[in-house]
C-alpha positions, -999 to 999 in steps of 0.1 A, spaced: -31 580 -74 -32 618 -80 -50 622 -47 -23 602 -29 4 623 -46 -14 654 -35 -15 642 1 22 633 0 30 668 -13 11 684 16 31 662 40 63 672 24 54 709 30 56 697 65 48 722 92 45 755 74 18 778 90 6 751 114 -21 763 138 -30 733 160 -20 698 172 -45 682 149 -29 698 119 5 685 130 -8 650 135 -26 649 101 4 661 81 27 638 100 5 608 95 5 614 57 43 616 58 48 584 78 23 566 56 35 576 21 71 589 24 89 574 55 109 543 48 110 521 79 141 503 90 146 476 116 174 490 137 197 466 155 215 486 181 247 470 195 264 476 228 301 481 224 328 477 251 349 508 241 352 537 218 385 527 203 403 547 175 388 525 147 354 519 163 325 522 139 299 542 160 269 536 136 239 525 157 262 516 185 257 520 222 285 530 247 282 530 285 303 539 315 318 511 336 294 495 360 259 482 360 241 515 363 214 526 358 229 556 339 212 585 322 213 581 284 216 603 253 206 595 217 230 614 194 217 623 159 240 632 130 242 660 105 231 657 69 266 644 62 261 614 85 289 600 106 319 607 82 333 633 106 345 623 140 327 650 160 298 629 173 322 601 183 341 626 204 309 638 221 300 601 227 333 596 245 329 627 266 293 617 275 305 583 287 332 600 308 304 622 324 285 590 333 260 589 304 251 561 281 255 573 245 236 558 216 248 570 182 218 568 159 225 564 122 195 571 100 215 573 68 239 544 66 214 515 69 193 532 42 223 536 19 220 574 19 254 593 18 241 628 20 207 644 29 196 671 6 163 689 -1 154 661 -24 160 633 1 124 630 10 126 598 29 148 616 54 130 648 59 133 657 97 101 639 108 118 606 97 145 613 122 118 618 148 104 584 143 139 568 142 147 587 175 117 572 192 128 537 181 161 544 197 143 556 229 123 524 230 155 504 228 171 523 257 140 520 279 145 482 278 181 481 289 188 474 325 219 498 325 197 528 315 179 551 339 145 550 322 134 584 336 165 602 322 168 596 285 178 626 264 185 635 228 211 658 211 212 665 174 235 683 151 223 704 121 198 679 105 198 661 138 192 695 155 160 699 133 149 666 148 157 678 183 133 707 181 105 686 165 108 661 194 93 687 216 59 682 200 35 657 217 12 656 186 42 646 164 53 620 190 18 604 188 19 604 150 53 587 151 39 560 174 61 570 203 55 549 235 74 575 256 91 609 253 126 622 258 132 641 290 148 670 271 166 676 239 195 698 227 199 712 191 233 721 179 237 747 151 202 743 137 176 771 132 138 777 135 126 773 99 140 752 71 126 750 35 95 770 47 88 744 74 86 753 111 109 733 133 95 746 166 59 734 167 33 753 187 24 725 210 60 720 222 59 709 258 93 693 264 124 713 272 145 721 241 179 739 242 190 755 209 227 763 206 230 785 176 258 797 153 255 834 149 275 832 116 256 803 102 256 805 64 243 770 59 211 774 79 202 811 76 183 822 107 160 849 92 138 860 121 147 830 142 163 850 171 133 872 174 109 842 171 127 825 199 121 854 222 84 853 213 82 816 221 98 821 255 74 850 262 45 826 255 59 803 282 71 776 258 100 755 272 124 767 246 159 778 257 186 792 235 221 805 233 238 822 204 275 819 196 277 852 177 309 846 157 307 808 154 301 791 120 279 762 112 293 729 124 318 746 148 328 713 163 339 696 130 376 693 122 388 693 86 358 708 69 369 745 65 364 740 27 327 736 35 326 768 56 327 747 88 354 764 109 364 745 140 362 765 172 375 746 203 362 772 228 327 771 214 328 733 211 337 728 248 313 755 260 284 740 240 291 705 253 291 719 289 258 737 283 243 705 271 254 686 302 241 714 324 208 714 306 204 676 311 213 680 348 186 707 352 160 684 336 163 653 357 
């Protein structure tokens, strides 16, 4: 038992000082074996995004048979209590995309992800995301060659990790996302690297310059080094934006809504998807 606990501890240290794909896979395998809590998701296609529509693990599509490009949207550590992801889902449908709103928290009866929520450390979101991807690949209205992911804060941590093929293999992925977008995340969280050295899929990081929830440390400099190495990492920094710039009604948490940044970031996401067809 002590040995198993020791292995689990190593997994929970996640990806600090990772040097190679084998190391990524080994730590991830331990996490998925001893910490991850599986859930059998039942995604449901909804006809509309009405005012009172519950978007948890729901799928929304443009009118018509398609096939349409699709995006898996992944929430913050606060889940789906704020309406910002629903608004983005609506705008994606208007742009001709299918939107699947993945809820990793609600089905597991988790109301808030904190440092002690081990079952939902970011690699858990990676495995959940690939389950959502598999679902979309089997839908006739989805363009199977154009499935993307976008995540916010905690979901943004997931977005960067999705760039790793070794982690995808450990998560049992049958396929990969075409590209991913990370909203107001960062490069390192709790001493764990979020941009893994084997990253081979395009990742766009849209960062809050005044992010007091996810301190950036050397992230901006690190990003330049990643780009210099030829890694498919792209980034844009909104210098004066706070964490969760797209959330209304959360100023008491230090989340100051910025309509200009919200609209610009959404536009950059669409542009990134269109560049990576």
